[in-house]
C-alpha positions in Angstrom: 44.4 11.8 3.4 40.9 11.6 1.9 41.8 8.5 -0.1 42.5 6.7 3.1 39.1 7.5 4.7 37.1 4.3 5.5 33.8 3.9 3.6 31.7 4.2 6.7 33.3 7.6 7.6 33.0 8.8 4.1 29.2 8.1 4.0 28.8 9.8 7.4 30.6 12.9 6.0 28.0 13.3 3.2 25.1 15.8 3.6 21.9 14.1 4.8 20.2 14.4 1.4 23.1 12.6 -0.3 23.4 9.7 2.1 22.2 6.4 0.6 19.6 5.8 3.4 17.2 3.0 2.9 14.2 4.8 4.5 13.9 7.0 1.4 12.1 4.1 -0.3 9.5 4.2 2.5 8.6 7.7 1.4 8.3 6.8 -2.3 6.2 3.7 -1.9 3.0 5.4 -0.8 3.3 7.7 -3.8 3.7 4.8 -6.1 0.7 2.9 -4.5 -1.5 6.0 -4.8 -0.6 6.6 -8.4 -1.2 3.0 -9.4 -4.5 2.9 -7.5 -5.7 6.0 -9.3 -4.6 4.7 -12.7 -6.6 1.5 -12.2 -9.8 3.5 -11.6 -9.7 5.2 -15.0 -12.2 3.6 -17.4 -10.8 1.3 -20.0 -7.4 0.9 -18.5 -8.3 -2.4 -16.7 -11.3 -4.7 -16.7 -14.3 -3.5 -14.6 -13.7 -3.8 -10.8 -10.0 -4.8 -11.5 -8.6 -2.1 -9.2 -5.7 -1.6 -6.9 -7.9 0.5 -4.5 -8.8 -2.5 -2.4 -5.2 -3.2 -1.7 -4.4 0.5 -1.2 -7.1 0.8 1.5 -6.1 -2.5 3.2 -2.3 -1.9 3.1 -2.7 1.7 4.2 -4.5 0.5 7.3 -1.8 -2.1 7.9 1.3 0.0 7.2 0.6 3.7 7.4 0.7 5.4 10.8 -2.2 7.2 12.6 -4.5 9.4 10.5 -2.4 9.0 7.4 -3.8 5.4 7.1 -7.3 7.0 6.7 -6.8 10.2 4.7 -4.4 8.8 2.1 -6.8 6.2 0.6 -10.0 8.1 1.3 -8.5 11.4 0.0 -7.3 9.6 -3.1 -10.7 8.1 -3.6 -12.4 11.6 -3.3 -9.9 13.2 -5.8 -10.4 10.4 -8.4 -14.2 10.4 -7.9 -14.3 14.2 -8.6 -12.2 13.7 -11.7 -14.3 10.7 -12.9 -17.6 12.4 -12.1 -16.5 15.5 -14.1 -15.5 13.3 -17.0 -18.8 11.4 -17.1 -20.8 14.6 -16.5 -19.3 16.9 -19.1 -17.9 14.4 -21.7 -20.2 11.4 -21.6 -23.4 13.2 -20.5 -24.1 10.9 -17.5 -25.1 12.5 -14.2 -22.7 10.6 -11.9 -22.8 12.8 -8.8 -25.0 10.5 -6.7 -25.5 10.0 -3.0 -25.0 6.3 -3.2 -21.3 6.9 -3.9 -21.0 7.3 -0.1 -21.5 3.5 0.2 -18.1 3.1 -1.5 -16.5 5.4 1.1 -18.0 3.3 3.9 -16.7 0.1 2.3 -13.2 1.4 1.8 -13.1 2.7 5.3 -13.9 -0.8 6.4 -10.9 -2.1 4.4 -8.7 0.4 6.2 -10.0 -0.8 9.6 -9.5 -4.4 8.5 -5.8 -3.6 7.6 -5.3 -2.0 11.0 -6.5 -5.2 12.6 -3.8 -7.2 10.8 -1.0 -4.6 11.3 2.4 -4.3 9.7 3.9 -7.2 11.8 1.7 -9.8 10.1 3.4 -12.1 7.7 3.1 -11.6 4.0 0.8 -14.7 3.7 -1.5 -13.3 6.3 -1.6 -9.9 4.7 -2.4 -11.5 1.3 -5.2 -13.4 3.0 -6.4 -10.2 4.5 -6.4 -8.5 1.1 -8.5 -11.3 -0.4 -10.9 -11.2 2.5 -11.2 -7.5 2.2 -12.1 -7.8 -1.6 -14.7 -10.4 -0.8 -16.2 -8.2 2.0 -16.2 -5.1 -0.2 -18.1 -7.0 -3.0 -20.7 -8.4 -0.7 -21.2 -5.1 1.1 -21.6 -2.9 -2.0 -23.7 -5.4 -3.9 -26.0 -6.0 -0.9 -26.3 -2.2 -0.6 -27.1 -2.0 -4.4 -29.9 -4.6 -3.9 -31.2 -3.0 -0.7 -31.4 0.6 -1.9 -31.7 -0.2 -5.7 -30.9 3.4 -6.7 -31.4 2.7 -10.4 -34.7 0.9 -9.9 -33.6 -2.4 -11.4 -36.5 -4.8 -11.7 -34.3 -7.8 -11.0 -33.5 -6.6 -7.5 -36.7 -7.7 -5.8 -36.9 -7.4 -2.0 -36.5 -11.1 -1.3 -33.8 -13.8 -1.3 -34.0 -14.2 -5.1 -33.4 -10.5 -5.6 -30.4 -10.5 -3.3 -28.9 -13.6 -5.0 -29.5 -11.9 -8.3 -27.5 -8.9 -7.1 -24.6 -11.2 -6.1 -24.5 -13.4 -9.2 -25.9 -12.2 -12.5 -26.9 -8.6 -11.8 -29.1 -6.7 -14.2 -29.7 -7.2 -17.9 -27.5 -5.3 -20.4 -24.5 -5.5 -18.2 -21.9 -8.2 -17.6 -22.9 -10.7 -14.8 -21.8 -9.5 -11.3 -19.9 -12.7 -10.7 -17.4 -11.4 -13.2 -17.0 -8.3 -11.1 -16.4 -10.5 -8.1 -13.8 -12.4 -9.9 -12.0 -9.2 -10.9 -12.2 -7.8 -7.4 -10.8 -11.0 -6.0 -7.9 -11.2 -8.5 -7.0 -7.6 -8.2 -7.3 -7.6 -4.4 -4.9 -10.5 -4.1 -2.5 -9.3 -6.8 -2.0 -5.8 -5.6 -2.1 -6.7 -1.9 0.7 -9.2 -2.5 2.6 -6.6 -4.5 2.1 -3.7 -2.0 2.8 -5.8 1.1 5.8 -7.6 -0.4 7.4 -4.4 -1.6 6.8 -2.6 1.7 8.3 -5.5 3.7 11.3 -5.7 1.4 11.9 -2.0 1.8 11.6 -2.3 5.6 13.9 -5.3 5.9 17.3 -4.6 7.6 20.3 -4.4 5.4 22.1 -7.7 5.5 25.5 -6.1 4.7 27.7 -5.8 7.8 28.3 -2.3 9.0 31.8 -1.2 8.2 33.6 0.2 11.2 36.7 2.4 10.9 39.9 0.6 11.7 41.5 1.6 14.9 44.9 3.1 14.6 47.7 1.3 16.5 48.5 3.0 19.8 51.8 4.6 20.0 54.3 2.9 22.3 54.9 5.5 25.0 57.1 3.3 27.2 60.6 4.6 27.6 63.5 2.3 26.6 65.3 0.8 29.6 68.9 2.1 30.0 71.6 -0.4 29.1 73.3 -1.9 32.2 76.6 -0.2 33.1 79.7 -2.5 33.2 82.2 -1.8 35.9 85.8 -2.0 34.9 87.6 -5.2 35.9 
């Protein structure tokens, strides 16, 4: 009878698409990470430099296999850059297609490499520390490049130690100080790395529930009954 079928056998009898397998979450998480990272890049949604992209690049390097670890964050970066550049170009009137955007790609590729150095077997605390380190390195790398190449010709970025410190601390006039960008980078890098890494590890954790095994049916007694002893007449 179907009603007497053990739960383990009932689940095994389902089609593969209907089985409650835990690995399905592992396929949904990268999509959720990418969507959240893309959302945080749109202007006005979050404070400047408060982005999930630092965590996406780092966690992709730590958790995603092979080339996927590279093309998922960098491909998402390219797609969102194209959308943002078109928005600024045609709706704001700012020529945003500039060569120095390649600096960001190099910095994010460095975050992917940093994540691969940590790996998926690192503890959550180590991954959180790696995400914070990556946000710091990204900030110092990109701001140093802005000071070194100075694509906008900012007079504050003189070619000396004072100009480099200005790029790392207060930036240029008319804009918020760069230390606020560093604060937002650090906070968002830690927050989203902790969220991404924690969610991934929870999804990958083994199911603590014991596996239900079908009950073995009792074996039939095939032994023949012994014949009754014959009584001889007295």
